C-alpha positions in Angstrom: 0.2 0.3 -0.3 1.4 3.6 0.0 0.1 6.4 0.4 1.0 8.8 -2.3 -1.5 11.6 -3.0 -2.0 11.5 -7.2 -4.6 14.4 -9.1 -6.2 12.5 -12.3 -7.5 14.1 -15.3 -11.0 13.0 -15.0 -11.5 11.2 -18.5 -8.8 8.6 -17.0 -11.7 7.0 -14.5 -9.9 3.3 -15.0 -6.8 4.1 -13.5 -8.5 7.1 -11.2 -10.3 3.6 -9.8 -7.0 1.8 -10.5 -4.7 4.1 -8.5 -7.3 3.8 -5.5 -7.6 0.2 -5.3 -3.7 0.2 -5.0 -4.0 2.2 -2.2 -3.2 5.9 -3.9 -5.1 9.3 -2.3 -6.3 10.3 -5.9 -8.0 13.6 -6.5 -9.9 15.2 -9.2 -7.6 16.9 -11.6 -8.3 20.5 -11.8 -7.2 24.0 -11.6 -7.7 24.9 -8.1 -6.3 21.4 -7.2 -2.9 22.6 -8.6 -2.6 26.0 -7.6 -4.2 25.5 -3.7 -3.3 21.9 -3.1 -0.6 20.9 -5.5 2.6 21.4 -3.5 1.6 18.1 -1.9 1.0 16.0 -5.4 3.8 13.3 -5.9 2.3 12.9 -9.0 -0.6 14.2 -11.7 -1.8 11.9 -14.7 -2.7 13.3 -17.6 -4.5 11.9 -20.7 -2.0 13.4 -23.3 -4.9 14.8 -24.8 -3.8 18.0 -24.4 -0.2 18.3 -23.5 -0.4 21.2 -21.8 -4.0 21.0 -19.6 -5.3 23.9 -17.4 -1.3 25.0 -17.9 0.1 22.3 -16.0 3.1 23.9 -17.0 3.0 27.0 -15.0 1.9 25.5 -11.9 4.2 25.7 -9.1 4.2 22.0 -8.4 6.8 19.5 -8.9 5.0 16.4 -8.9 5.9 14.3 -12.3 3.5 14.8 -14.7 2.6 11.1 -16.1 0.7 11.1 -19.4 -0.9 7.7 -19.6 -1.9 7.8 -23.7 -1.8 4.4 -24.8 -1.0 2.9 -20.7 -3.3 0.3 -19.1 -3.8 1.5 -15.7 -0.9 -0.8 -14.0 1.8 0.6 -16.4 0.7 4.5 -15.1 1.2 2.7 -11.4 4.5 1.7 -12.2 5.6 4.8 -14.2 4.2 6.6 -10.8 6.4 4.2 -8.6 9.6 5.3 -10.6 9.3 8.8 -10.8 8.2 9.2 -7.5 11.6 6.8 -5.6 
C-alpha cells in the first residue's frame, strides 16, 4: 500500500479506480487542485489529449506529470512508482 497523493484527469476513470485500489490517494485534476494543493501532490496523470491541460506547465508543483496515453492502469502505476522514488 502507498500513501502517495495523485491528481488524475477526469476522463481517466479506469486509471483513477486502479490507483485507488492500489492505495493511492487520488483527487480530480482541476485548476484549483493544482493551484491550491499542487504542493502536496506526488504525481499528476493526464490523458495526453492536451499536453498543456489547464496550464500545468505554469503550476508551482514539482510533481512529475505522467502522460497515460496508450498505457494500461498498471503501467501508469509503475511510472508513478519510478518517478516518485
